[in-house]
C-alpha positions, 0 to 999 in steps of 0.5 A: 956683172949680174946673173940671170937665176930666173933665166937659168931656172927657165932653161933648166926647166926647158931642158927637163921638159925636152928630156921628158918629151923624148919618146924613149925616155918613158921606156927607159924610166919604166925598165929603171922602175922595174929594176928598182922594184926588183931590188926592193922585192929582193930586200923584202924577201930576205926578211918576210915570205909574202906569196903575192909579192910580184903584185908590187910590179903592178905599181910600177906598171900603173905609175908608168902608164900613168906618166909615160903611156901604154908602150912603156907600161907594156914594156914594164909589165913584160919586164916585171914578169920576166924578172918574177919568173 
């Protein structure tokens, strides 16, 4: 009995490619990135007081725009602004 590791690897890559092509995945990834950045900002603000710390959300918005496009980036921007308020 032989195991085809190359075929399994290709199958996993094909599944990952299919998930990344799903339209909703970019929106979920953008919201998750904003949530993660909110946790990072919360941890940083307990030790350091920075006035423009909300600019860290810009990194998330730019990364989301590059990876997933305009729609998910707009959602990330609005949710980042709402969580900063």
